[in-house]
BALOBA-1460 file (C-alpha; in Angstrom, 3 decimals):
// residues 243
<rec num="1" residu="m" x="-18.497" y="24.395" z="-35.979"/>
<rec num="2" residu="t" x="-18.680" y="21.454" z="-38.379"/>
<rec num="3" residu="g" x="-17.003" y="22.833" z="-41.500"/>
<rec num="4" residu="g" x="-13.640" y="21.281" z="-42.288"/>
<rec num="5" residu="y" x="-14.267" y="18.324" z="-39.982"/>
<rec num="6" residu="g" x="-15.115" y="14.751" z="-40.869"/>
<rec num="7" residu="t" x="-18.029" y="12.854" z="-39.423"/>
<rec num="8" residu="i" x="-17.611" y="11.048" z="-36.108"/>
<rec num="9" residu="h" x="-19.570" y="7.795" z="-36.152"/>
<rec num="10" residu="g" x="-20.643" y="6.088" z="-32.939"/>
<rec num="11" residu="v" x="-20.984" y="2.523" z="-34.189"/>
<rec num="12" residu="g" x="-22.890" y="-0.084" z="-32.177"/>
<rec num="13" residu="l" x="-21.165" y="-3.470" z="-32.507"/>
<rec num="14" residu="g" x="-23.793" y="-5.513" z="-30.693"/>
<rec num="15" residu="p" x="-23.327" y="-7.826" z="-27.697"/>
<rec num="16" residu="g" x="-20.127" y="-9.580" z="-28.714"/>
<rec num="17" residu="a" x="-20.264" y="-11.766" z="-31.815"/>
<rec num="18" residu="a" x="-18.967" y="-9.970" z="-34.898"/>
<rec num="19" residu="d" x="-21.678" y="-11.518" z="-37.088"/>
<rec num="20" residu="l" x="-24.355" y="-9.796" z="-34.985"/>
<rec num="21" residu="m" x="-23.250" y="-6.408" z="-36.299"/>
<rec num="22" residu="s" x="-25.477" y="-4.581" z="-38.750"/>
<rec num="23" residu="v" x="-24.426" y="-4.322" z="-42.392"/>
<rec num="24" residu="r" x="-23.889" y="-0.580" z="-41.903"/>
<rec num="25" residu="a" x="-21.708" y="-1.106" z="-38.844"/>
<rec num="26" residu="d" x="-19.609" y="-3.698" z="-40.660"/>
<rec num="27" residu="r" x="-19.117" y="-1.382" z="-43.637"/>
<rec num="28" residu="l" x="-18.029" y="1.557" z="-41.489"/>
<rec num="29" residu="v" x="-15.674" y="-0.476" z="-39.313"/>
<rec num="30" residu="r" x="-13.978" y="-2.123" z="-42.297"/>
<rec num="31" residu="g" x="-13.616" y="1.137" z="-44.204"/>
<rec num="32" residu="a" x="-12.439" y="3.499" z="-41.473"/>
<rec num="33" residu="r" x="-8.834" y="4.674" z="-41.417"/>
<rec num="34" residu="q" x="-9.290" y="6.140" z="-37.928"/>
<rec num="35" residu="v" x="-10.896" y="3.971" z="-35.252"/>
<rec num="36" residu="a" x="-11.370" y="4.960" z="-31.615"/>
<rec num="37" residu="y" x="-12.488" y="2.833" z="-28.672"/>
<rec num="38" residu="f" x="-12.617" y="2.807" z="-24.886"/>
<rec num="39" residu="r" x="-10.599" y="0.421" z="-22.777"/>
<rec num="40" residu="k" x="-9.216" y="-0.059" z="-19.300"/>
<rec num="41" residu="q" x="-5.502" y="0.424" z="-18.843"/>
<rec num="42" residu="g" x="-3.560" y="-2.652" z="-19.816"/>
<rec num="43" residu="r" x="-6.493" y="-4.300" z="-21.580"/>
<rec num="44" residu="p" x="-7.443" y="-4.424" z="-25.261"/>
<rec num="45" residu="g" x="-11.030" y="-3.303" z="-24.653"/>
<rec num="46" residu="h" x="-14.181" y="-5.292" z="-25.353"/>
<rec num="47" residu="a" x="-15.266" y="-3.245" z="-28.368"/>
<rec num="48" residu="r" x="-11.814" y="-3.593" z="-29.906"/>
<rec num="49" residu="r" x="-11.950" y="-7.375" z="-29.424"/>
<rec num="50" residu="i" x="-15.265" y="-7.561" z="-31.281"/>
<rec num="51" residu="a" x="-13.696" y="-5.725" z="-34.228"/>
<rec num="52" residu="e" x="-10.579" y="-7.932" z="-34.315"/>
<rec num="53" residu="g" x="-9.828" y="-8.982" z="-37.884"/>
<rec num="54" residu="l" x="-12.118" y="-6.366" z="-39.426"/>
<rec num="55" residu="l" x="-9.862" y="-3.296" z="-39.414"/>
<rec num="56" residu="r" x="-7.905" y="-2.234" z="-42.470"/>
<rec num="57" residu="p" x="-4.109" y="-2.711" z="-42.427"/>
<rec num="58" residu="d" x="-3.300" y="1.012" z="-42.270"/>
<rec num="59" residu="v" x="-5.784" y="1.806" z="-39.505"/>
<rec num="60" residu="v" x="-4.905" y="4.480" z="-36.968"/>
<rec num="61" residu="e" x="-6.156" y="3.349" z="-33.555"/>
<rec num="62" residu="i" x="-7.190" y="5.860" z="-30.897"/>
<rec num="63" residu="a" x="-7.350" y="4.079" z="-27.536"/>
<rec num="64" residu="m" x="-9.236" y="6.047" z="-24.884"/>
<rec num="65" residu="e" x="-8.195" y="4.635" z="-21.499"/>
<rec num="66" residu="y" x="-10.530" y="5.094" z="-18.571"/>
<rec num="67" residu="p" x="-9.051" y="6.714" z="-15.468"/>
<rec num="68" residu="v" x="-8.929" y="4.521" z="-12.380"/>
<rec num="69" residu="t" x="-11.935" y="5.497" z="-10.235"/>
<rec num="70" residu="t" x="-12.527" y="2.362" z="-8.140"/>
<rec num="71" residu="e" x="-11.232" y="4.101" z="-5.035"/>
<rec num="72" residu="i" x="-13.769" y="6.955" z="-5.368"/>
<rec num="73" residu="p" x="-17.396" y="6.306" z="-4.280"/>
<rec num="74" residu="l" x="-20.048" y="7.061" z="-6.924"/>
<rec num="75" residu="s" x="-21.576" y="9.644" z="-4.580"/>
<rec num="76" residu="d" x="-18.289" y="11.563" z="-4.245"/>
<rec num="77" residu="p" x="-18.207" y="14.700" z="-6.468"/>
<rec num="78" residu="r" x="-14.622" y="13.765" z="-7.416"/>
<rec num="79" residu="y" x="-15.985" y="10.759" z="-9.336"/>
<rec num="80" residu="n" x="-17.962" y="12.847" z="-11.816"/>
<rec num="81" residu="a" x="-15.194" y="15.436" z="-11.987"/>
<rec num="82" residu="c" x="-12.632" y="12.781" z="-12.903"/>
<rec num="83" residu="l" x="-14.817" y="11.193" z="-15.571"/>
<rec num="84" residu="g" x="-15.910" y="14.583" z="-16.889"/>
<rec num="85" residu="a" x="-12.294" y="15.595" z="-17.473"/>
<rec num="86" residu="f" x="-11.643" y="12.252" z="-19.161"/>
<rec num="87" residu="y" x="-14.568" y="12.597" z="-21.570"/>
<rec num="88" residu="a" x="-13.604" y="16.190" z="-22.342"/>
<rec num="89" residu="s" x="-10.085" y="15.019" z="-23.222"/>
<rec num="90" residu="c" x="-11.456" y="12.223" z="-25.415"/>
<rec num="91" residu="t" x="-13.695" y="14.722" z="-27.207"/>
<rec num="92" residu="e" x="-10.701" y="16.884" z="-28.102"/>
<rec num="93" residu="r" x="-8.797" y="13.847" z="-29.387"/>
<rec num="94" residu="l" x="-11.698" y="12.974" z="-31.681"/>
<rec num="95" residu="m" x="-11.979" y="16.564" z="-32.888"/>
<rec num="96" residu="d" x="-8.272" y="16.566" z="-33.707"/>
<rec num="97" residu="a" x="-8.652" y="13.271" z="-35.591"/>
<rec num="98" residu="a" x="-11.615" y="14.603" z="-37.604"/>
<rec num="99" residu="q" x="-9.848" y="17.833" z="-38.504"/>
<rec num="100" residu="g" x="-9.224" y="18.105" z="-42.213"/>
<rec num="101" residu="g" x="-12.381" y="16.260" z="-43.171"/>
<rec num="102" residu="e" x="-11.494" y="12.664" z="-42.314"/>
<rec num="103" residu="d" x="-14.147" y="10.504" z="-40.661"/>
<rec num="104" residu="v" x="-13.600" y="8.707" z="-37.356"/>
<rec num="105" residu="v" x="-15.374" y="5.527" z="-36.219"/>
<rec num="106" residu="v" x="-15.871" y="5.055" z="-32.473"/>
<rec num="107" residu="l" x="-16.411" y="1.387" z="-31.624"/>
<rec num="108" residu="c" x="-19.224" y="0.914" z="-29.102"/>
<rec num="109" residu="e" x="-20.317" y="-2.237" z="-27.297"/>
<rec num="110" residu="g" x="-24.021" y="-2.986" z="-27.655"/>
<rec num="111" residu="d" x="-25.939" y="0.138" z="-28.660"/>
<rec num="112" residu="p" x="-24.205" y="3.545" z="-28.369"/>
<rec num="113" residu="f" x="-27.237" y="5.196" z="-26.749"/>
<rec num="114" residu="f" x="-27.915" y="2.477" z="-24.164"/>
<rec num="115" residu="y" x="-25.746" y="3.089" z="-21.069"/>
<rec num="116" residu="g" x="-22.708" y="3.463" z="-23.314"/>
<rec num="117" residu="s" x="-19.698" y="5.733" z="-22.811"/>
<rec num="118" residu="f" x="-20.192" y="7.210" z="-26.283"/>
<rec num="119" residu="m" x="-23.196" y="9.151" z="-24.991"/>
<rec num="120" residu="h" x="-20.826" y="11.355" z="-22.978"/>
<rec num="121" residu="l" x="-18.841" y="12.138" z="-26.109"/>
<rec num="122" residu="h" x="-21.965" y="12.741" z="-28.186"/>
<rec num="123" residu="s" x="-23.226" y="15.440" z="-25.839"/>
<rec num="124" residu="r" x="-19.841" y="17.195" z="-25.957"/>
<rec num="125" residu="l" x="-19.451" y="16.889" z="-29.733"/>
<rec num="126" residu="a" x="-22.923" y="18.244" z="-30.519"/>
<rec num="127" residu="g" x="-22.617" y="21.481" z="-32.519"/>
<rec num="128" residu="r" x="-18.871" y="21.042" z="-32.980"/>
<rec num="129" residu="a" x="-18.715" y="18.174" z="-35.485"/>
<rec num="130" residu="s" x="-21.064" y="16.056" z="-37.538"/>
<rec num="131" residu="v" x="-21.985" y="13.032" z="-35.439"/>
<rec num="132" residu="e" x="-23.888" y="9.961" z="-36.607"/>
<rec num="133" residu="v" x="-24.954" y="6.953" z="-34.560"/>
<rec num="134" residu="v" x="-25.367" y="3.381" z="-35.795"/>
<rec num="135" residu="p" x="-27.689" y="1.340" z="-33.556"/>
<rec num="136" residu="g" x="-26.575" y="-2.033" z="-32.261"/>
<rec num="137" residu="i" x="-28.127" y="-5.089" z="-30.622"/>
<rec num="138" residu="t" x="-27.993" y="-4.539" z="-26.863"/>
<rec num="139" residu="g" x="-26.241" y="-6.887" z="-24.463"/>
<rec num="140" residu="m" x="-29.532" y="-7.551" z="-22.695"/>
<rec num="141" residu="a" x="-31.129" y="-8.719" z="-25.963"/>
<rec num="142" residu="g" x="-28.217" y="-11.082" z="-26.390"/>
<rec num="143" residu="a" x="-28.780" y="-12.314" z="-22.841"/>
<rec num="144" residu="w" x="-32.485" y="-13.092" z="-23.053"/>
<rec num="145" residu="n" x="-32.025" y="-14.791" z="-26.397"/>
<rec num="146" residu="a" x="-29.256" y="-16.880" z="-24.842"/>
<rec num="147" residu="s" x="-31.721" y="-17.940" z="-22.136"/>
<rec num="148" residu="g" x="-34.014" y="-19.426" z="-24.797"/>
<rec num="149" residu="l" x="-37.117" y="-17.725" z="-23.384"/>
<rec num="150" residu="p" x="-39.009" y="-14.529" z="-24.300"/>
<rec num="151" residu="i" x="-38.363" y="-11.745" z="-21.796"/>
<rec num="152" residu="t" x="-41.894" y="-10.274" z="-22.081"/>
<rec num="153" residu="w" x="-45.401" y="-11.400" z="-22.982"/>
<rec num="154" residu="g" x="-48.549" y="-9.374" z="-23.648"/>
<rec num="155" residu="d" x="-48.697" y="-6.373" z="-21.311"/>
<rec num="156" residu="d" x="-45.613" y="-7.219" z="-19.250"/>
<rec num="157" residu="v" x="-43.655" y="-4.232" z="-17.973"/>
<rec num="158" residu="l" x="-39.897" y="-4.611" z="-18.388"/>
<rec num="159" residu="t" x="-37.578" y="-2.876" z="-15.922"/>
<rec num="160" residu="v" x="-33.881" y="-2.372" z="-16.614"/>
<rec num="161" residu="a" x="-31.917" y="-1.696" z="-13.439"/>
<rec num="162" residu="m" x="-28.281" y="-1.351" z="-12.464"/>
<rec num="163" residu="a" x="-26.879" y="-3.492" z="-9.651"/>
<rec num="164" residu="t" x="-25.099" y="-0.356" z="-8.448"/>
<rec num="165" residu="l" x="-28.420" y="0.982" z="-7.084"/>
<rec num="166" residu="p" x="-28.964" y="1.034" z="-3.306"/>
<rec num="167" residu="e" x="-30.162" y="-2.332" z="-2.030"/>
<rec num="168" residu="e" x="-33.529" y="-1.022" z="-0.836"/>
<rec num="169" residu="e" x="-34.297" y="0.432" z="-4.264"/>
<rec num="170" residu="l" x="-33.266" y="-2.795" z="-5.968"/>
<rec num="171" residu="v" x="-35.683" y="-4.754" z="-3.777"/>
<rec num="172" residu="q" x="-38.540" y="-2.421" z="-4.685"/>
<rec num="173" residu="r" x="-37.860" y="-2.472" z="-8.415"/>
<rec num="174" residu="i" x="-37.431" y="-6.262" z="-8.503"/>
<rec num="175" residu="r" x="-40.680" y="-6.751" z="-6.596"/>
<rec num="176" residu="d" x="-42.738" y="-4.264" z="-8.595"/>
<rec num="177" residu="t" x="-41.990" y="-5.301" z="-12.186"/>
<rec num="178" residu="d" x="-43.151" y="-8.161" z="-14.415"/>
<rec num="179" residu="a" x="-39.883" y="-8.720" z="-16.260"/>
<rec num="180" residu="l" x="-36.428" y="-7.628" z="-15.172"/>
<rec num="181" residu="v" x="-32.937" y="-7.046" z="-16.523"/>
<rec num="182" residu="v" x="-30.122" y="-6.131" z="-14.128"/>
<rec num="183" residu="m" x="-26.770" y="-4.991" z="-15.485"/>
<rec num="184" residu="k" x="-23.418" y="-3.883" z="-14.008"/>
<rec num="185" residu="i" x="-23.317" y="-6.825" z="-11.614"/>
<rec num="186" residu="g" x="-19.676" y="-7.797" z="-10.969"/>
<rec num="187" residu="r" x="-18.793" y="-6.892" z="-7.383"/>
<rec num="188" residu="n" x="-22.453" y="-6.119" z="-6.656"/>
<rec num="189" residu="l" x="-23.512" y="-9.782" z="-6.838"/>
<rec num="190" residu="p" x="-23.915" y="-10.310" z="-3.050"/>
<rec num="191" residu="k" x="-26.125" y="-7.229" z="-2.770"/>
<rec num="192" residu="l" x="-28.154" y="-8.324" z="-5.797"/>
<rec num="193" residu="r" x="-28.660" y="-11.809" z="-4.349"/>
<rec num="194" residu="r" x="-30.040" y="-10.322" z="-1.147"/>
<rec num="195" residu="a" x="-32.343" y="-7.989" z="-3.070"/>
<rec num="196" residu="v" x="-33.743" y="-10.786" z="-5.261"/>
<rec num="197" residu="a" x="-34.350" y="-12.934" z="-2.161"/>
<rec num="198" residu="a" x="-36.023" y="-10.058" z="-0.293"/>
<rec num="199" residu="a" x="-38.298" y="-9.486" z="-3.293"/>
<rec num="200" residu="g" x="-39.270" y="-13.169" z="-3.227"/>
<rec num="201" residu="r" x="-38.127" y="-13.903" z="-6.784"/>
<rec num="202" residu="e" x="-35.125" y="-16.201" z="-6.325"/>
<rec num="203" residu="d" x="-36.743" y="-19.098" z="-8.171"/>
<rec num="204" residu="a" x="-37.318" y="-16.980" z="-11.299"/>
<rec num="205" residu="a" x="-33.866" y="-15.363" z="-11.542"/>
<rec num="206" residu="w" x="-31.282" y="-16.382" z="-14.135"/>
<rec num="207" residu="l" x="-27.755" y="-15.139" z="-14.696"/>
<rec num="208" residu="v" x="-26.253" y="-14.942" z="-18.189"/>
<rec num="209" residu="e" x="-22.486" y="-14.578" z="-18.430"/>
<rec num="210" residu="h" x="-20.785" y="-13.385" z="-21.628"/>
<rec num="211" residu="a" x="-23.984" y="-13.351" z="-23.720"/>
<rec num="212" residu="a" x="-23.273" y="-13.819" z="-27.445"/>
<rec num="213" residu="m" x="-19.566" y="-14.159" z="-26.672"/>
<rec num="214" residu="e" x="-17.111" y="-16.969" z="-26.225"/>
<rec num="215" residu="g" x="-17.739" y="-18.584" z="-22.844"/>
<rec num="216" residu="q" x="-21.471" y="-17.828" z="-22.787"/>
<rec num="217" residu="r" x="-23.157" y="-19.452" z="-19.787"/>
<rec num="218" residu="v" x="-26.765" y="-19.410" z="-18.569"/>
<rec num="219" residu="t" x="-27.306" y="-20.397" z="-14.928"/>
<rec num="220" residu="r" x="-30.021" y="-20.088" z="-12.313"/>
<rec num="221" residu="l" x="-29.000" y="-17.418" z="-9.838"/>
<rec num="222" residu="c" x="-29.435" y="-19.828" z="-6.920"/>
<rec num="223" residu="d" x="-26.834" y="-22.145" z="-8.503"/>
<rec num="224" residu="i" x="-24.120" y="-19.482" z="-8.769"/>
<rec num="225" residu="e" x="-21.450" y="-20.201" z="-6.169"/>
<rec num="226" residu="a" x="-18.600" y="-17.890" z="-7.162"/>
<rec num="227" residu="a" x="-17.961" y="-14.373" z="-8.398"/>
<rec num="228" residu="v" x="-19.248" y="-13.468" z="-11.849"/>
<rec num="229" residu="p" x="-17.563" y="-11.471" z="-14.626"/>
<rec num="230" residu="y" x="-18.439" y="-7.892" z="-15.437"/>
<rec num="231" residu="f" x="-20.319" y="-8.953" z="-18.569"/>
<rec num="232" residu="s" x="-23.072" y="-10.701" z="-16.632"/>
<rec num="233" residu="i" x="-26.781" y="-9.907" z="-16.793"/>
<rec num="234" residu="l" x="-29.558" y="-11.036" z="-14.477"/>
<rec num="235" residu="l" x="-32.938" y="-11.883" z="-16.003"/>
<rec num="236" residu="i" x="-36.404" y="-12.486" z="-14.640"/>
<rec num="237" residu="h" x="-38.743" y="-13.401" z="-17.479"/>
<rec num="238" residu="g" x="-42.254" y="-11.986" z="-17.649"/>
<rec num="239" residu="q" x="-45.185" y="-14.392" z="-17.542"/>
<rec num="240" residu="g" x="-47.893" y="-12.136" z="-18.942"/>
<rec num="241" residu="r" x="-50.887" y="-12.451" z="-21.215"/>
<rec num="242" residu="r" x="-50.610" y="-14.721" z="-24.227"/>
<rec num="243" residu="p" x="-53.109" y="-16.298" z="-26.679"/>
């Protein structure tokens, strides 16, 4: 069922700086009358902040507020059930907005198909509406460029891991790869520190906070003494073959 509905665009905004958006993303964001984005309750939302100053004066904003799930362990079936109901509700809101043939732009941090919430809408919208995705620069690309060093050389293998993984698995993945990116750090920093130390790679680990955003900071992991913000990424640069 796509007839009579506008196109829903998942638009990658990149890691944080508005001038790192693609030309296509900029055009869609500036031209859209209906703009949707995810956010936590009581907060503007990171994607919405990136688009500040770009939206047309008569824009209709569709804020999709995440349910509070911090009290539910990831392994608890209630976690997926809660988020599943949320994404289903968001899908219906987008379908309602696209009814009558008007397009909707969904603002997405980084790239929509790289650990982004839009993926959960895309799978539910498939076959119901026309959906198009605009790629964006990923947060991790912003992070390794902020570090001033290439993340991979030659035949280096790059692993992207989440700090939410069990500690034993983190140790294995950190030890067994050439180059490493770890995301979703936040409250998992103590566990990640232990895993990096157990893998014997403390001296090579860097932490990038707010890559390509205001307040960007690049620090050796061993020099971090306090908690870190959600938008933090750990890097271990590859040292592979080069001419």
